N, C-alpha and C positions, 0 to 999 in steps of 0.2 A: 543444432549448438547456436547459442545470441554468440555476435560478437558485436564489438562498439565499433561504430565508423566515423569517428567524429572527428578530422583533423585535429582539433585546438587540444587534446589530451596528453599529457606529457607520454615520453618515453614509458612503456610496460614495462621495459628492462629494466629501468635506473630508477623506478618511479621510488619515491621519500612518501614516509607517514605522510609529512605533509600535503604531499600531491596528492595523494588517496583522498584521506582527508579531503578537500580545492576542493576535487574532483567527482567525489563521491553524489551526490545529490546527479549530476551530469550524467553520469556512469547509469543508473537508473533510468532517468530521462530518454536515457538513448541508445536502452535495450527495448528489444519490440513487443520482450514475452516480462518483462519486470524481473527476468534473473540476473542478476551482474555473479553471481558465482559462477553460471554455466559459461561465460568467457572465456577462453581457449588465452586468450594474453595475461588477464588476470590472473591464472593457475599458483604460478609460481610465487604473486607477491603474496597472496591469501594462507597461502602454504608456509611461507616465511614469516605470516605475519597474524597468529590465531587469533588474537585480539579485533583485527579488521577482518575475519573469516565469519568469525564469533557476531559480529555487529553486523554483515552483510545478511547473517542466516534468518539475526535478527527483523532484519528490515522486510526481507523478502518475508518474512510468516506476516507479520503485520498487516502488508501491501497485500497479501494474500487474503486476508480475512478481511481488511477492510473492503475488496475487492466480491471476498461473497458476502460481505453485508449489502450490496446492491442489487446480484443477481439471484432474485427473491423467484423459487419455483411456481411457491402455493399464491394465489390469488387469496386478498380478501373475499368472504362472504359477500353475499351479496345485500345482505342486510344491515351489514355491517355498520356505514355511514347514517344508515336509517337510526338507527343504533343509540349513536354518536351524541348524532343530532338529538335527539330526542333527550337524550341523558344532561344534557351540556343544556338544554334548554329548560326543564325541572332545575338542574341547578344553579343558570342563574335568573331566573323567574323568582328568587328567592321563599321566602317563608308564607305557606299561604293562612291567610288570616281567616275564623270564624265567624 
């Protein structure tokens, strides 16, 4: 489980919706794995605030998808750049004259 350890956060037991919204970016920044929902101190608040829980879930999904975009497993083929350069060169050269 990830636990948020930034002391400037509000008291998790008395946190209001406004506090949650104010500190939400900090909650994400402070979590080591980007999973705010796994912090045990937020469990009660999220259980009592389904809209906040849904927002956290959506943001976690978006963050995971974004990370996946930058963690590609496949490398482009060796000739890809040559093909791109060739194609761009033929398009920027303009129409051929006869």
